Structures are given as C-alpha cells and as structure tokens.
C-alpha positions in Angstrom: -165.1 124.4 37.0 -163.5 124.9 40.3 -160.2 123.3 41.1 -161.7 120.7 43.3 -164.2 119.7 40.7 -161.1 119.1 38.4 -159.2 117.2 40.9 -162.3 115.1 41.6 -162.6 114.2 38.0 -158.9 113.5 37.6 -159.1 111.2 40.7 -162.1 109.4 39.1 -160.0 108.9 36.0 -157.2 107.3 38.0 -159.7 104.9 39.6 -161.0 104.0 36.3 -157.5 103.3 34.8 -156.6 101.2 38.1 -159.6 99.1 37.4 -158.9 98.8 33.6 -155.2 97.6 34.5 -156.9 95.0 36.8 -159.2 93.7 34.1 -156.2 93.5 31.7 -154.3 91.4 34.2 -157.1 89.1 34.8 -157.6 88.7 30.9 -154.1 88.3 29.8 -153.0 85.9 33.0 -156.4 84.1 32.8 -156.2 84.2 36.5 -158.0 86.0 39.3 -156.8 84.2 42.3 -155.6 87.5 44.2 -159.0 88.9 43.7 -161.8 88.0 46.1 -165.3 88.0 44.5 -166.8 89.0 47.9 -164.6 91.9 48.2 -165.2 93.0 44.6 -169.0 92.7 45.4 -168.8 95.0 48.6 -166.7 97.7 46.6 -169.3 97.6 43.9 -172.1 97.9 46.4 -170.4 100.9 48.0 -169.7 102.4 44.5 -173.5 102.4 43.8 -174.4 103.7 47.0 -172.0 106.6 46.5 -173.4 107.1 43.0 -176.9 107.2 44.4 -175.9 109.7 47.0 -174.2 112.0 44.4 -177.3 112.0 42.3 -179.4 113.1 45.3 -177.0 116.0 45.8 -177.2 116.8 41.9 -173.2 117.3 42.1 -172.6 116.9 38.3 -168.8 116.4 38.7 -169.2 113.6 41.0 -172.0 111.9 39.1 -169.7 112.2 36.0 -166.9 110.6 37.8 -168.7 107.8 39.6 -170.9 106.5 36.8 -167.8 105.2 34.8 -166.2 103.9 38.0 -169.4 101.9 38.7 -169.4 100.7 34.9 -165.7 99.7 34.8 -165.9 97.9 38.3 -168.8 96.0 37.1 -166.7 94.7 34.1 -163.9 93.7 36.5 -166.4 91.8 38.5 -167.8 90.2 35.3 -164.2 89.4 34.0 -163.2 87.7 37.3 -166.3 85.6 37.4 -165.9 84.5 33.8 -162.0 83.7 34.1 -162.3 81.9 37.5 -165.7 80.3 37.2 -166.6 81.7 40.6 -170.3 82.1 41.2 -170.5 82.2 44.8 -168.4 84.1 47.5 -164.6 83.6 47.8 
C-alpha cells in the first residue's frame, strides 16, 4: 500500500471517529439543536455520490474508507431525527 493510500485510510478513520463522537453527544445530551437535519442530509448525499464515484474508479482504499463514513453518517442522521423528533427540514 502506498503512503497516500495509508493516509487516505487514516483520514477516513478520523472522519468516522468525529461522526461517532457527534452521535455520542446527541445520545448523552438528548439534544440535537446544534445539528441541522437539512445540512446532515446534504452531507449524506455528497458522501453517497463520492462513494459511487470511488466504486466506478475501482479505487479500493477509497471505497474501504467511504463505505463506513456513509454508514456512520447515516446513523448520526437517524439519531438526530430520533432524539429531536424532526422529520422535515430544519
């Protein structure tokens, strides 16, 4: 594995950890006021588009990194919706 591949995977791990801390904060405070459901939806759409692009490029390190980011961001989105009761944009 090239150095850039290793750094890419490490950056994806960092992104996942950040999202997991966000989920933990929402869960423990039972509040998601500082998170916008619309903003999270836009970020998730971007994450999926990037994942699809990486799949078409067949770049394994990027696919390995982007897949878990997609999943953990979806869990954060779900947690925010469940905690705040938001169903629409806001």
